[in-house]
C-alpha positions as MATLAB code, in Angstrom:
seq = 'XXXXXXXXXXXXXXXXXXXXXXXXXXXXXXXXXXXXXXXXXXXXXXXXXXXXXXXXXXXXXXXXXXXXXXXXXXXXXXXXXXX';
ca = [
     116.932   81.580  130.681;
     115.102   84.898  130.436;
     111.453   85.083  131.375;
     109.190   86.286  128.579;
     107.639   89.596  129.464;
     104.801   91.443  127.783;
     105.363   93.188  124.448;
     104.138   96.771  123.928;
     100.635   97.193  122.571;
      99.934   98.332  119.012;
      99.265  101.791  120.491;
     102.694  101.734  122.153;
     104.407  100.766  118.909;
     102.494  103.469  117.035;
     103.587  106.010  119.661;
     107.237  105.062  119.122;
     106.772  105.358  115.361;
     105.270  108.849  115.692;
     107.963  109.924  118.159;
     110.870  108.660  116.034;
     109.428  109.465  112.623;
     110.202  107.397  109.527;
     113.425  108.014  107.623;
     113.747  105.631  104.667;
     117.342  106.639  103.917;
     120.245  106.374  106.362;
     121.049  109.578  108.245;
     123.104  110.722  111.202;
     121.046  111.025  114.379;
     121.570  113.769  116.967;
     124.521  111.835  118.418;
     126.123  111.444  114.972;
     125.295  107.720  114.690;
     124.098  106.290  111.339;
     120.406  105.487  111.728;
     117.544  104.338  109.488;
     113.804  103.740  109.682;
     112.306  104.483  113.098;
     115.610  105.097  114.873;
     117.281  101.777  114.024;
     121.028  101.655  114.683;
     121.622   97.970  113.861;
     119.990   95.384  111.634;
     118.585   92.069  112.901;
     121.982   90.379  112.651;
     123.706   93.114  114.668;
     125.346   94.805  111.671;
     125.496   98.575  112.237;
     123.612  100.872  109.873;
     125.921  102.825  107.562;
     125.277  105.908  105.483;
     125.943  103.792  102.374;
     123.046  101.395  103.059;
     120.147  101.407  100.574;
     116.811  102.974  101.504;
     114.171  100.807  103.170;
     110.379  100.771  102.933;
     107.969  101.394  105.817;
     107.260   97.692  106.364;
     110.986   96.957  106.737;
     111.376   99.943  109.069;
     108.625   98.597  111.329;
     110.145   95.114  111.301;
     113.489   96.618  112.368;
     111.748   98.621  115.099;
     110.252   95.431  116.512;
     113.650   93.699  116.878;
     114.795   95.628  119.968;
     111.251   95.874  121.317;
     110.914   92.084  121.272;
     114.350   91.890  122.914;
     113.080   93.924  125.856;
     110.435   91.264  126.352;
     113.187   88.650  126.817;
     115.308   90.652  129.239;
     118.804   92.166  129.025;
     120.512   89.039  127.675;
     118.647   89.555  124.394;
     120.855   92.614  123.706;
     124.317   91.067  123.961;
     124.707   91.449  120.181;
     124.547   95.239  120.537;
     127.752   95.427  122.611;
];
């Protein structure tokens, strides 16, 4: 069982949001991977983003951003769905 670690602060999350920038429509990132929101590659259920996905709103983009961030707080086993 993974040990719960500390989540980033609101300032840390805001930094990530500024760094990534918000894209409401799917796009190809610098590596050519379909991405949406604040750099999201996969949805909560592990489904990859596609260029055919509908646009999302800012609140949804932030919720998607928090999925991997909260996974970091639970350790590497939280990311098995990404492989």
